[in-house]
N, C-alpha and C positions, 0 to 999 in steps of 0.2 A: 504494499501499500504506499504511494507516494506521501510524504509529509509534508506540510505546507512550510515554506521558508520565503524568507525577505529577500526578492532580488530586482533588478533593474530589468528593462528590456533587453538592452544590450547583454548583460548577462544569460537571460533566458534566451536569447538568439545562438550565442556562443556555445550554449549547454546543448541546445536541440542540433547544432552542427556535430560537435563531439560526440554525442550519444549516437547520431546517425552512422558517422564514420566508424566508430568502435564497433557497431551492431552488422556494417555493410562494408567489405573492402571494395566495392564497386564504386563508393561515393568520394568523389574527389572534390576538392575547392581550389579554386583559383582565381585570379584577379590581378589588378594593380595594387602592389604593397599589400597583399593579403598574408604574405608568407610571415617572416620573421617580425616585422613589423607589428603585425596583428590587423592591418587596415586602418584607414584613415579615423574610424569610429571604434577599432579595438574589439570589432565584432569576432575576428578570427584569431584573436590572441591567444597564443601556447598552442595553436593546432599544429604548425609546423614541427615544433619541438616534441610534441607527442606523437605524430603520425608520421612524420619525415616530409622532406622536401619533393617527394614523388606525389604526395597526396594533398599536400596544402603548399601551393607555389605562387611566386610572382611570374607576371607576364608583362611584356613589352606593354607601351601605351598604345594599344590598338584594339578598340572595342570590336569591331568587326571581326578581326582576328580571333579574339578571346570566344565570341559565340560561334564561329566557325569551327574551332578546335571542338568546343563542348558539342557541336552536331555530330562529327565524327565519332568522338569518345562515345555518344549515346548510341550511334548506330552499331558500335561495336560491342555493346553490353555493360557500359560504364553509366553511371548516375552522375554526371557532373552537376557541382552548384558554382555558378559564377557570380562575381561581384562587378556592377557597375558604380564606380567610385562614388559618383553623384547623378542624379536624376537625369541632367541634361547630357552628361555623359554616355548616357545610352542611345543617343541619337545616331551615332556614327554605326551602331550594330543594327539598326532597325531594319534595313534590307535583310540581313541573314534571319531576324526573327519573323518577319512577315513570310519571306519567299520560301523558307526552309525549316524554322523551328515550327511555326503554325501549320505549315501545309503537309509535312511528311507522313503524317499518318494516313491523311485524305489520298496524296498522291500514289500510296502504297496499296492502296485499298485495305489500310489495317494491318498490313504486315510489318511496318517498320514503325515503332513508336520512339519518341524522343522524350525519355524522362528527364529533362533538363529543367532546373530552378535557376532563374535569373533574378538575383537580389539588386533590389534598386533601393538606395536610401532616398528619400522623395520628400517633397513639400518644404515649406517654409518655417518661420518662427525661432530660427537660430542667429539672425542676423548675417545670413550668407549672401554674397552676390548673386546676379541672375543666373549664372550656369551652375549654382548650387541649391536652387531653391525651387527648381521645377515641380508643379503637378501634372506629371503626363499620362495619368492613368487611362485617359480617353483614347490614346492612339492605340494601346495596347487591348483595351475592353472592346474597341471596334474590329481587331483583327480575330476572324472565325479561326478557332483551333487551339487558342490559348485559355488557362484559367488565370484568374488576376485575382489576388487576394492582398489584404491589407490588415494587420492587427492594430487595436487599440490598447491591449492589455498585455500585462506581462505573459499570462497563461495561455493567451491566444498567441502570442509571438513565438513562444514554445511548440505549442500544439500544432498550428496551421503549419510552421515550417517543418516540421516532421512530416506532416501529410503530404506536403508539397515534395519531399525529396522520396518519398515512396510512391509518388503519383505514377502511373503510366503515361498520363499526358503532361507536356510542358507547363510550368508555371511562372508567371511573373509576380515575384513576391516583393511589395512596396512595402517599406519600412519606415514609419514617420521619424524622421531625425529628432524632431523636438521632444520625441516620446522616449527616445533612448534611454535617458537618465531617469525616467519615471518608476517609482518604486513601488511594490506592492507584495504583500504574502499571497503565494500561490502554490498549489501542489502540481507540479509541473507534470503535463501528460494525462492529467485526471480530467475526465467529463469534457472535452473539446470536441464539439460535433465537427462532422465531415464538412470538408471545402463545400461552400453552396449552401450554407446554413447561416443566417442573420440570429442576431440575438437582441433580447429585449432587456436593456441595461437598466431601464427604470419604468415603473408603471405610471399610467396618468390618464386622465379621463377627458380633457379638454382639448388637447391637440398633441400631435405625433412630429417629434423632431427626428428626422432621418439624417443619419450620419455615418461616415467612414473615417477610419485612420486617424489623422491629427485631429479632426474636429468633433469625435465622440467627447473627450472631456470638455471642449466648449459647449457642446449641447448639454451633457450633464450640469455645468455650471450655470446656463441659462435656466435651465428647469429648477435649480434650487433658489435662484432667484425669483423666478417666476411663483413658487411655491409661496415665498414670503409675501408677494402681493395677491394671495388667493386664486392663483391659476395653476392647475394641474397639467404637467406636461408629461407626454411618454417620450421615451428615448430609444430608438432602434439604432444598433451598430450593424452595420451591413456586413462587415467581415469580409465576405466576399463580393466581387463587382461582377466575375464570371465564373462559375455559373451565378445567377442572381435568385434568391430566394423571395419568390412573388408570394408565396403563401404567408409566409409571417409577416411581412412589409405589409401586404395587402389587408390582412387580418387586423393589422395593429391600426391601419389607416380607418377601417371601417368601423372599429370601435371607439373612435374620438370624432370622426368627420371632418377633420381639419388636419393639415400637413404642412410642413416647412423641412425643406430639403437643405443642408447644411454642409458646404464644400469649399476647401481652399482653392481649387482650380476655377479658371476664368468660367463664366458662365455660358459663354455661346457655344453650342454644339459640343457640349460635355457630358459627362457621367450624369450630372445633376439633371440635365434637361431629359434624358433618357429616363431617369426615374420618375421625373414628373408626367412623361407621356405613359410609362407603363402603368403607373398606378391611376392616373386620371382615365385610362382605357378600361381597368379592371374595378374602378371603385366609384364611377361617375355619379352613379346614384344615390352614393353614401355621403359625397362630399358636400358640408354645408359652405364651402368656399373655396375658390380655386387655390390649388398647391402653390406655396411662395417659395422662393430659392434665396438663399444668402451666400453668395460665392464671392471669389476674388474679382477683381475688376478685369475687364477686359482690354488688358495693357500687358506689355514685357514686364517681368517680374521687376519691381522697383528696388534702389537701393536700400542698404540696410537699414538706413535711419527713417525709411517711410515705409517699411513693411507694415507695421502696425495700422497705417491708414488702409494697407490694400486688403489684409487678412479679415475675415470675418471675426467680429468680437459678439460679446453678451448683448451690448445695446442693439446692434444691427439685428441679430436674431430675435430680442424681443420686439422690436418694431415689426418685424414680419408678423410674427405672432399676433401683435395688436391690430394687423391689417388684414385678419382672417375673417372680416364681416362678423363680427360678434353681435352688432345690433341687429341683425336679420335673424339671429336664432331664437 
């Protein structure tokens, strides 16, 4: 029985990699500076010392080459886990991901699977410059053949990464950078549902906040403030963008009749806009008001001193909640 322990999300991710590598010799970890240094965020700290530089190693600064090597390894029976050092650094590998990683199973009529995990530290909140703070999930969620997940808790960071590594399908694993140092008590490996399952993080009766990754703590904070003002907000943590858990999300929205989607990425042509479309299609007759969105603005990521104006905050979330036509209810 797993005993609860206090860890950061970064430590939980490290533990997930270590446990997966210890259990399965076909699991390898590689990317820029992930070897002896342990990665920019130290997620791979100690793995080279423990498993050797044949199983956790540094690569050249060539993201397309990193993913291309992973494709070849996966085709030959290995389970590669690769790190894109920052969100925007994944773009040079995008052609490999779209043309090969996502399509190989379909191209071979199911005969060749690519069990690859592509880890991407993403989103803002750490005072990073524009190439270190992107929320690029929409590009990958739009690509059939990929699973796309993002944890918001320590337990999910461990559990989802373990599931991603054992998956027969390629997984884009988005890690919220500003949550790396979040700390909580968790029993790692206990009770994490399979990829494709959302979670109700807080019950509520007046409206539903739908969030994922870095905006889940924000949604919970907004719900706490709303409770002090006499309003009960439910919080749904998607966890998995692809596959999408329509059942949990739509049941939640139907129970309250109002919803706000909260995401850091720009709003236009985004995951948040797809969520609004899906939920509206399935819940139209239950809605007391149009679904609102609180997102980043439709601009390139701003300089560090301005990111607090760009990112969603509690006031913007509660303003959206106030705009849900309460006077008509």
